[in-house]
VEXDREN-755466 format. One record per residue: residue number from 1; y negated, z, x negated of N, C-alpha, C in turn; residue in one letter. Coordinates in steps of 0.2 Angstrom, whole numbers. Atoms other than C-alpha are relative to their C-alpha. Layout:
<sites>
NUM, Y, Z, X, Y, Z, X, Y, Z, X, a
...
</sites>
This chain:
<sites>
1, 3, 7, 2, 338, -269, 121, -2, 0, -7, m
2, 2, 1, 7, 335, -275, 104, -7, -2, -1, t
3, 7, 2, 1, 317, -276, 98, -2, -1, -7, k
4, 2, 2, 7, 309, -284, 83, -7, -1, -1, g
5, 7, 1, 2, 292, -284, 75, 0, -4, -7, i
6, 2, 4, 6, 286, -297, 62, -7, 2, -2, l
7, 6, -2, 2, 272, -291, 52, -2, -5, -5, i
8, 3, 5, 5, 261, -304, 43, -6, 2, -3, n
9, 6, -2, 3, 248, -300, 31, -3, -7, -3, d
10, 3, 6, 2, 235, -314, 27, -5, 3, -6, l
11, 5, -2, 6, 225, -313, 10, -4, -6, -1, e
12, 4, 5, 3, 211, -323, 3, 3, -4, -5, l
13, -3, 4, 5, 217, -338, -6, -5, -1, -5, g
14, 6, 0, 5, 200, -338, -15, -5, 5, 2, y
15, 6, -4, -2, 184, -327, -15, -4, -4, 5, a
16, 4, 4, -5, 173, -332, 0, -6, -4, -4, p
17, 4, 4, 3, 162, -346, -5, -6, -2, 4, l
18, 6, 3, -4, 144, -351, 1, 1, -7, 1, s
19, -1, 7, -1, 143, -368, 8, -3, -4, -6, a
20, 2, 3, 6, 133, -373, -8, 5, 0, -5, y
21, -6, -1, 5, 147, -367, -20, 6, -4, 2, y
22, -6, 3, -2, 161, -374, -9, -1, -7, -1, f
23, 1, 7, 1, 153, -391, -10, 1, -2, -7, a
24, -1, 1, 7, 153, -390, -29, 8, 1, -2, k
25, -7, -2, 2, 171, -383, -30, 5, -5, 4, f
26, -5, 4, -4, 179, -395, -17, 4, -6, -3, i
27, -3, 5, 3, 183, -409, -28, 3, 2, -7, k
28, -3, -3, 6, 188, -398, -43, 8, 0, 1, d
29, -8, 0, 0, 207, -401, -47, 3, 6, 0, k
30, -3, -6, 1, 210, -384, -52, -1, 5, 6, e
31, 1, -4, -6, 202, -376, -37, 5, -3, 6, f
32, -5, 3, -5, 212, -388, -25, 7, 2, -1, r
33, -7, -3, 1, 228, -383, -33, 1, 7, 1, e
34, 0, -7, -1, 224, -365, -32, 0, 2, 7, n
35, 1, -1, -7, 221, -366, -13, 5, -4, 4, v
36, -5, 5, -4, 236, -378, -9, 4, 4, 5, y
37, -4, -4, -5, 245, -364, 1, -5, 4, 5, d
38, 5, -3, -5, 229, -358, 10, 0, -5, 6, s
39, -1, 4, -6, 232, -365, 28, -5, 2, 5, h
40, 5, -2, -5, 219, -355, 38, -7, 1, -4, i
41, 7, -1, 2, 200, -355, 36, -4, 3, 5, y
42, 5, -2, -4, 185, -347, 43, -7, -2, -2, m
43, 7, 1, 2, 167, -352, 43, -4, 6, 3, i
44, 3, -6, -1, 157, -336, 42, -7, 0, -2, i
45, 7, -1, 2, 139, -329, 39, -1, 7, -2, q
46, 2, -6, 2, 132, -315, 30, -6, 0, -4, r
47, 6, 0, 4, 116, -310, 22, 3, -1, -8, k
48, -3, 1, 7, 118, -316, 4, 0, 6, -5, e
49, 1, -5, 5, 122, -304, -10, 0, -4, -7, i
50, 1, 3, 6, 116, -308, -27, 0, 5, -6, t
51, 0, -4, 6, 115, -301, -45, -8, 1, -2, f
52, 6, -1, 4, 100, -294, -55, 1, 5, -5, s
53, 0, -6, 5, 95, -282, -69, 6, -1, -5, n
54, -6, 1, 5, 107, -290, -82, -2, 4, -7, f
55, 1, -2, 7, 109, -281, -99, 6, 0, -4, f
56, -6, 1, 4, 121, -285, -113, 0, 6, -5, l
57, -1, -6, 5, 127, -269, -123, 4, -3, -6, w
58, -3, 3, 5, 130, -277, -139, 5, 4, -4, e
59, -5, -4, 4, 139, -262, -147, 7, 0, 3, d
60, -6, -1, -3, 152, -261, -134, 3, -7, 3, t
61, -2, 7, -3, 152, -280, -128, 1, 1, 7, l
62, 0, 0, -7, 149, -275, -110, -6, -2, 3, e
63, 6, 3, -4, 138, -283, -97, -1, 5, 6, l
64, 2, -4, -6, 129, -272, -84, -5, -4, 4, s
65, 5, 3, -5, 120, -278, -69, 1, 3, 7, f
66, 0, -3, -7, 116, -274, -51, 3, -5, 5, d
67, -2, 5, -5, 123, -282, -35, -4, 3, 6, i
68, 5, -2, -5, 110, -282, -21, 1, -4, 7, e
69, 0, 4, -6, 108, -288, -3, -6, 2, 4, q
70, 6, -2, -4, 93, -289, 8, 1, 4, 6, e
71, -1, -5, -5, 91, -275, 20, 5, 5, -1, g
72, -5, -5, 2, 105, -265, 12, -2, 5, -5, n
73, 3, -5, 5, 99, -249, 4, 4, 1, -6, p
74, -5, -1, 6, 115, -248, -7, -1, -5, -5, e
75, -1, 5, 6, 113, -256, -24, 6, 2, -4, i
76, -6, -1, 3, 129, -257, -33, -1, -2, -8, v
77, 0, 1, 7, 129, -255, -52, 7, -2, -3, r
78, -7, 2, 3, 143, -264, -62, -1, 0, -7, c
79, 0, 0, 7, 148, -262, -80, 7, -4, -1, m
80, -5, 5, 1, 159, -277, -85, 2, -1, -7, l
81, -2, 1, 7, 169, -277, -102, 1, -7, -1, p
82, -1, 7, 1, 168, -294, -109, 6, -2, -4, l
83, -6, 1, 3, 183, -292, -120, 6, 2, 4, i
84, -6, -2, -4, 198, -292, -108, 4, -7, 1, q
85, -4, 6, -1, 212, -304, -104, -2, -6, 3, d
86, 3, 6, -4, 204, -315, -91, -7, -2, -1, n
87, 7, 2, 1, 187, -316, -99, 0, -3, -8, i
88, 0, 2, 7, 186, -316, -118, 5, 4, -4, a
89, -5, -3, 4, 199, -313, -131, -1, -2, -7, t
90, 1, 2, 7, 194, -322, -147, -7, 2, -3, d
91, 7, -4, 3, 181, -311, -157, -3, -5, -5, l
92, 3, 4, 5, 179, -325, -169, -6, -5, 2, s
93, 5, 4, -3, 168, -334, -157, -6, 4, 3, k
94, 5, -4, -3, 151, -329, -150, 0, -1, 7, s
95, 0, 0, -7, 149, -325, -132, -7, -1, 3, i
96, 6, 1, -2, 135, -332, -122, 0, 1, 8, e
97, 0, -1, -7, 129, -329, -104, -5, -5, 3, l
98, 5, 5, -4, 121, -342, -92, 0, 3, 7, r
99, 1, -3, -7, 113, -336, -75, -2, -6, 4, l
100, 1, 5, -5, 113, -347, -60, -4, 2, 6, h
101, 4, -2, -5, 99, -346, -47, -3, -7, 3, n
102, 2, 7, -3, 95, -361, -35, -8, 0, 0, r
103, 7, -1, -1, 77, -354, -34, -4, -1, -7, k
104, 2, 1, 7, 75, -356, -53, 0, -7, -2, s
105, 1, 7, 1, 68, -373, -57, -4, -1, -7, t
106, 3, 1, 6, 61, -381, -73, -8, 2, 1, p
107, 7, -1, -1, 44, -379, -65, -2, 7, 1, e
108, 1, -7, -2, 46, -361, -59, 6, 4, -2, k
109, -6, -4, 2, 59, -351, -69, -1, 7, 2, k
110, 0, -7, -2, 64, -334, -63, 2, 4, -6, i
111, -2, -4, 6, 64, -322, -78, 2, 7, 2, g
112, -3, -6, -1, 69, -304, -80, -4, 4, 5, a
113, -7, -2, 1, 75, -294, -71, 5, -5, 4, p
114, -5, 6, -3, 83, -311, -64, 2, 2, 7, f
115, -2, -2, -7, 83, -305, -46, 2, -6, 4, k
116, -2, 5, -4, 92, -316, -34, 5, -5, -4, g
117, -5, 4, 4, 105, -323, -47, 6, -1, 4, t
118, -6, 1, -4, 119, -331, -37, 6, 0, -3, q
119, -7, 1, 4, 132, -333, -51, -2, 1, -7, a
120, 1, 0, 7, 134, -331, -69, 6, -3, -4, f
121, -6, 3, 4, 145, -340, -82, 0, 4, -7, t
122, -1, -2, 7, 152, -332, -98, 3, -5, -4, i
123, -3, 5, 4, 155, -344, -111, 1, 2, -8, q
124, -1, -2, 8, 161, -344, -130, -3, -6, -3, s
125, 3, 5, 5, 153, -354, -144, 3, 1, -7, k
126, -3, 0, 7, 162, -359, -160, -6, 0, -5, n
127, 6, -1, 5, 151, -353, -174, 0, -5, -5, k
128, 0, 5, 5, 156, -367, -185, -2, -7, 3, v
129, 1, 7, -3, 157, -383, -174, -6, 0, 6, s
130, 5, -1, -6, 145, -376, -160, 3, -2, 7, g
131, -4, 2, -6, 158, -381, -147, -1, 6, 5, e
132, 0, -5, -6, 155, -372, -130, 5, -1, 5, v
133, -5, 0, -5, 169, -367, -119, -1, 5, 6, s
134, 1, -5, -5, 168, -359, -102, 6, 5, 1, r
135, -5, -6, 0, 177, -342, -101, 1, 2, 7, l
136, 0, -3, -7, 173, -336, -83, -6, -2, 3, a
137, 6, 1, -4, 161, -339, -69, 1, 5, 6, q
138, 0, -4, -5, 157, -326, -56, -6, 0, 5, f
139, 5, -2, -6, 148, -325, -39, 1, 7, 1, t
140, -2, -7, -2, 147, -308, -32, 6, 1, 3, p
141, -6, 0, -4, 161, -311, -20, 6, -1, -5, d
142, -5, 1, 5, 172, -318, -34, 1, 6, -5, k
143, 0, -6, 4, 168, -303, -45, 4, 5, 3, l
144, -3, -5, -3, 173, -291, -32, 7, -1, 2, l
145, -7, 2, -2, 189, -300, -26, 4, 0, -6, q
146, -4, 0, 6, 195, -302, -44, 1, 7, -2, n
147, -1, -7, 1, 192, -283, -46, 5, 3, 4, y
148, -5, -4, -4, 202, -277, -31, 7, -3, -1, w
149, -7, 3, 1, 216, -290, -35, 3, 2, -7, k
150, -2, -2, 7, 217, -282, -53, 0, -5, -5, g
151, 1, 5, 5, 212, -298, -62, -4, 1, -5, h
152, 5, -2, 5, 198, -290, -71, -1, 7, 0, i
153, 2, -7, 1, 193, -273, -77, -8, 1, 1, r
154, 7, -1, -1, 176, -267, -71, -1, 7, 3, a
155, 2, -6, -3, 167, -251, -66, -6, -1, 5, k
156, 6, 1, -5, 156, -250, -50, -2, 7, 1, f
157, 3, -6, -2, 144, -236, -46, -4, -2, 7, n
158, 3, 2, -7, 140, -238, -27, 5, -2, 5, g
159, -5, 2, -5, 148, -243, -11, -2, -7, 2, d
160, 2, 7, -2, 149, -262, -8, 4, -2, 6, y
161, -4, 2, -6, 159, -261, 8, -4, -4, 5, s
162, 4, 3, -5, 144, -266, 19, -1, -7, -2, k
163, 1, 7, 2, 142, -282, 8, 6, -4, 2, m
164, -6, 4, -1, 159, -287, 13, 2, -1, 8, l
165, 0, 1, -7, 155, -289, 32, -2, -7, 2, e
166, 2, 7, -1, 155, -306, 39, 1, -2, 7, y
167, 0, 3, -7, 151, -314, 56, 4, -6, 0, k
168, -4, 6, 0, 164, -326, 61, -3, -5, 5, v
169, 2, 6, -4, 158, -343, 68, 5, -5, 2, h
170, -5, 5, -2, 174, -353, 68, 6, 1, -4, y
171, -6, -1, 3, 192, -352, 64, 4, -7, 1, v
172, -4, 6, 0, 203, -367, 59, 6, 0, -4, g
173, -6, 0, 4, 219, -372, 51, 1, -7, -3, k
174, -2, 6, 3, 226, -386, 40, 6, 1, -3, s
175, -6, -1, 2, 244, -387, 38, 3, -6, -3, t
176, -3, 7, 2, 247, -406, 35, -4, -3, -6, e
177, 4, 3, 6, 234, -409, 21, -3, 6, -3, q
178, 4, -5, 3, 225, -399, 8, -6, 2, 3, n
179, 6, -2, -4, 212, -388, 16, -6, -3, -3, i
180, 6, 3, 3, 199, -396, 4, -1, -6, 4, c
181, 1, 6, -3, 202, -412, 12, -2, 1, 8, e
182, 2, -1, -7, 201, -405, 30, -8, 2, 0, r
183, 7, -2, -1, 184, -397, 26, -5, -5, -4, l
184, 4, 4, 3, 177, -411, 16, -5, -4, 5, s
185, 4, 4, -5, 170, -420, 32, 1, 4, 6, s
186, -1, -4, -5, 171, -406, 44, -6, 0, 5, h
187, 6, 0, -4, 159, -409, 59, -3, 6, 2, s
188, 2, -7, -2, 159, -391, 65, -4, 4, -5, t
189, 3, -3, 5, 155, -385, 48, -8, -2, -1, f
190, 6, 3, 1, 140, -397, 47, -5, 3, 6, q
191, 3, -3, -6, 135, -391, 65, -3, 7, -1, e
192, 2, -7, 1, 135, -373, 60, -6, 0, -5, i
193, 6, 0, 6, 124, -377, 44, -6, -2, 3, l
194, 6, 2, -3, 112, -386, 55, -3, 5, 5, t
195, 2, -4, -6, 111, -374, 70, -2, 7, -2, n
196, 1, -7, 2, 112, -357, 62, -6, 2, -4, q
197, 6, -2, 4, 96, -348, 57, 2, 5, -5, e
198, -2, -5, 5, 97, -338, 41, -2, 7, 2, p
199, 0, -7, -1, 99, -320, 42, -6, 4, -4, l
200, 5, -3, 4, 87, -316, 28, -6, -4, -1, s
201, 6, 3, 1, 69, -320, 26, -1, -5, -6, f
202, 1, 5, 6, 65, -336, 16, 6, -2, -3, q
203, -6, 2, 3, 83, -339, 13, 2, -7, 4, n
204, -3, 6, -3, 93, -355, 18, 7, 0, 2, i
205, -7, -1, -2, 109, -357, 28, 5, -1, -5, p
206, -5, 2, 5, 119, -365, 14, 1, 6, -5, s
207, -1, -6, 4, 117, -348, 4, 4, 5, 4, n
208, -3, -5, -4, 123, -338, 19, 6, -2, 4, e
209, -6, 3, -3, 136, -349, 28, 5, -1, -5, i
210, -5, 0, 5, 152, -347, 19, 7, -2, 3, m
211, -7, 2, -2, 170, -353, 19, 5, 6, -3, i
212, -6, -4, 2, 185, -341, 19, 6, -3, 0, m
213, -7, 4, -1, 202, -348, 15, 5, 6, -1, l
214, -6, -5, 0, 218, -338, 19, 6, -3, -1, f
215, -7, 2, 1, 236, -339, 14, 4, 6, 3, r
216, -5, -6, -2, 251, -329, 21, 3, 3, -6, i
217, -2, -4, 6, 254, -316, 8, 7, 3, 1, k
218, -7, -4, -1, 269, -305, 15, 2, -1, 8, d
219, -3, -1, -7, 281, -305, 30, 5, 6, -1, n
220, -5, -6, -1, 290, -289, 35, 3, 0, 7, n
221, -3, 0, -7, 302, -288, 49, 4, 7, 1, t
222, -2, -7, -2, 307, -272, 58, 4, -1, 6, i
223, -5, 1, -6, 322, -272, 70, 3, 6, 2, v
224, -3, -6, -3, 327, -258, 82, 6, -3, 5, k
225, -6, 3, -4, 345, -262, 89, 1, 5, 6, w
226, -2, -3, -7, 348, -257, 107, 7, 2, 0, g
227, -7, -2, -2, 363, -249, 114, 5, -6, 1, d
228, -4, 6, -2, 369, -266, 120, 1, -5, -5, d
229, -1, 4, 6, 368, -274, 103, 7, 0, -2, a
230, -7, 0, 2, 385, -280, 97, 0, -1, -8, t
231, -1, 1, 7, 392, -280, 79, -1, -7, -2, p
232, 1, 7, 2, 392, -299, 79, -8, -2, 0, t
233, 7, 1, 0, 374, -300, 84, -4, 3, -6, e
234, 4, -3, 6, 368, -288, 70, 2, -4, -6, m
235, -2, 3, 6, 379, -297, 58, -3, -7, -1, s
236, 3, 6, 0, 372, -314, 63, -7, 0, -3, n
237, 7, -1, 2, 354, -307, 61, 0, 1, -8, y
238, 1, -2, 7, 357, -300, 44, 2, -5, -5, l
239, -3, 6, 4, 367, -315, 37, -4, -6, 1, l
240, 2, 7, -1, 359, -330, 45, -8, 0, 2, d
241, 7, 1, -2, 341, -326, 51, -4, -1, -6, y
242, 5, 2, 5, 327, -334, 41, -7, 1, 3, m
243, 7, -1, -2, 309, -330, 43, -3, -7, 1, l
244, 3, 6, -1, 298, -343, 50, -4, -2, -6, p
245, 3, 2, 6, 290, -354, 37, -8, 2, 0, s
246, 7, -2, 0, 272, -350, 31, -4, -5, 4, k
247, 3, 5, -4, 266, -366, 39, 0, 2, 8, k
248, -1, -2, -7, 273, -361, 56, -4, 6, 2, t
249, 4, -7, -1, 266, -343, 54, -8, -2, 0, i
250, 7, 2, 0, 249, -351, 50, -2, -3, 6, s
251, 2, 3, -7, 249, -361, 66, -1, 5, 5, l
252, 1, -5, -5, 252, -346, 76, -5, 5, -1, d
253, 5, -5, 2, 240, -335, 66, -7, -3, 2, a
254, 6, 3, -2, 226, -348, 70, -2, 2, 7, e
255, 1, -1, -7, 228, -346, 88, -1, 7, 2, k
256, 1, -7, -2, 230, -327, 88, -7, 2, -2, a
257, 6, -1, 3, 214, -326, 77, -6, -2, 5, l
258, 5, 2, -5, 204, -337, 89, 0, 3, 6, i
259, 0, -4, -7, 210, -328, 105, -3, 7, -1, k
260, 3, -7, 1, 205, -311, 97, -7, 0, -2, h
261, 7, 0, 2, 189, -316, 89, -5, -4, 4, l
262, 4, 4, -4, 183, -329, 101, -7, -3, -3, q
263, 6, 3, 3, 171, -338, 89, -4, -5, 4, p
264, 5, 4, -4, 156, -346, 96, 1, -8, -1, d
265, -1, 7, 2, 160, -363, 88, 7, -3, 2, y
266, -7, 3, -2, 178, -365, 93, 0, -2, 7, n
267, 0, 2, -6, 179, -376, 108, 6, 2, 4, r
268, -6, -2, -3, 197, -371, 112, 1, 7, -2, i
269, 0, -7, 2, 199, -352, 113, 7, 3, 2, l
270, -7, -2, -1, 218, -351, 118, 0, 7, 4, y
271, 0, -6, -4, 215, -338, 131, 7, 1, 4, n
272, -7, -1, -3, 233, -341, 138, 5, 1, -5, s
273, -5, -2, 6, 241, -338, 121, 3, 7, 1, f
274, -5, 5, 2, 255, -335, 119, 3, -4, 6, p
275, -4, 4, -5, 263, -349, 129, 7, 0, -1, s
276, -8, 0, 1, 282, -352, 131, 2, -3, -6, k
277, -2, 4, 6, 282, -364, 116, -3, 4, -6, d
278, 3, -3, 6, 273, -352, 104, 5, 5, -3, d
279, -5, -3, 4, 282, -343, 90, 3, 7, 3, l
280, -3, -6, -2, 284, -326, 98, 5, 0, 6, v
281, -4, 1, -6, 293, -333, 113, 7, -4, -2, n
282, -7, 3, 2, 307, -342, 103, 2, 3, -7, h
283, -2, -4, 6, 308, -331, 87, 4, 6, 2, d
284, -4, -6, -2, 319, -316, 86, -4, 6, 2, y
285, 5, -6, -1, 304, -304, 86, -3, -1, 7, h
286, 4, 0, -6, 296, -299, 102, -7, 2, -1, n
287, 7, -2, 1, 280, -293, 94, -1, -3, -7, v
288, 2, 3, 6, 271, -302, 80, -7, 3, -2, i
289, 6, -3, 2, 257, -294, 70, -4, -4, -5, l
290, 4, 3, 5, 243, -301, 60, -6, 4, -3, y
291, 5, -5, 3, 232, -291, 48, -3, -4, -7, g
292, 4, 2, 6, 220, -294, 33, 2, 4, -6, l
293, -2, -4, 6, 226, -289, 15, -6, 1, -5, n
294, 6, -1, 4, 208, -288, 8, -5, 4, 3, d
295, 4, -5, -3, 195, -275, 10, -7, -3, 3, p
296, 5, 3, -3, 184, -286, 21, 0, 2, 7, i
297, 1, -1, -7, 177, -284, 39, -2, -6, 3, k
298, 2, 6, -4, 176, -298, 51, -4, 3, 7, l
299, 4, -2, -5, 162, -296, 64, 1, -5, 5, i
300, 0, 5, -5, 164, -304, 81, -4, 3, 6, y
301, 5, -2, -6, 155, -303, 98, 2, 7, 3, n
302, -3, -6, -4, 167, -289, 105, 2, 5, -5, n
303, -2, -5, 5, 170, -279, 89, 1, -2, -7, g
304, -1, 1, 8, 176, -279, 71, 8, 0, -1, e
305, -7, 0, 2, 193, -283, 63, -1, 2, -8, l
306, 0, -3, 7, 195, -272, 47, 6, -2, -4, k
307, -6, 1, 5, 206, -277, 32, 0, 5, -5, g
308, 0, -5, 5, 211, -267, 18, 6, -1, -4, d
309, -6, 0, 4, 223, -266, 3, 5, 4, 2, i
310, -5, -5, -2, 231, -251, 10, 3, -2, 7, i
311, -4, 2, -6, 244, -255, 24, -3, 4, 6, f
312, 2, -4, -6, 239, -241, 35, -7, 1, 2, g
313, 8, 0, -1, 220, -244, 34, -2, -6, 3, e
314, 2, 6, -3, 220, -261, 41, 1, -1, 7, r
315, -1, 1, -7, 218, -267, 59, 5, -6, 0, d
316, -5, 6, -1, 232, -279, 66, -2, -3, 7, y
317, 0, 4, -6, 231, -292, 80, 7, 0, 2, i
318, -7, 0, -3, 246, -290, 91, 1, -6, 5, s
319, -2, 5, -4, 255, -305, 99, 7, 2, 3, v
320, -6, -2, -3, 268, -300, 112, 3, -5, 4, e
321, -4, 5, -4, 282, -310, 121, -2, 1, 7, r
322, 1, 0, -8, 278, -314, 139, 6, 0, 4, i
</sites>
């Protein structure tokens, strides 16, 4: 008997965004274009992680700061070189730093060590015209994701793995419209924001409830030919077989994730998945696997789903032909 396995890796289409920042980004043209191929989303919750203790090392043009999380004893120290390809490259312009904290108001400004900073913007200023241009903006999640993707250079002192654990409330998909359109008036998203209590003392849900967007990154097929396989069958597979489209895989992945994670806010849990009409029952492969290509951990009622950059270190959800 011939057996086939289709291995699908999902990666974050963008760094996890709090409900507050997602509302700011959702109408941004560049952001919408960046996530056009993200067809799966999750609504998740985690104690907020923030920045503090900023210091600019003027001699080396490096920025140092801490990343902290309430209840987590691990404080992660970061050193970020400002002169690098995806931040600043023009030394003729001055570099400025803006800190963003929702709790800092004109009436009550939060000063040094700037504890609770939710994001920072690095911008350049023309020394002659005074024109200001934004170079980069980082939340803690975006900084970490850009680092493990290799988009920026940085040095970290400390273990941030516990900061990348997220409780899953809802899993959904959007294959026929941009995912930003799908989430712009999402009733369950609003329900979660209304009903979920904050995990941290004196915080608010829109800082902790987050959106994760996923795209299909890689497909790998493994086939083991049985003794009954004919040369024609093998030739047809090698020459004619085409992998399912990423939209088709996304539709299947949503069901697999919901059945495995059983999120509290999903009304339909696909307990009978896969049915005769689902991918595994009419594709060449009799087993389909889904894993996460980022070093995050999804927490659900019955366990954890661990992702990783390294293939052998990530968990996989298995869908088998009935």
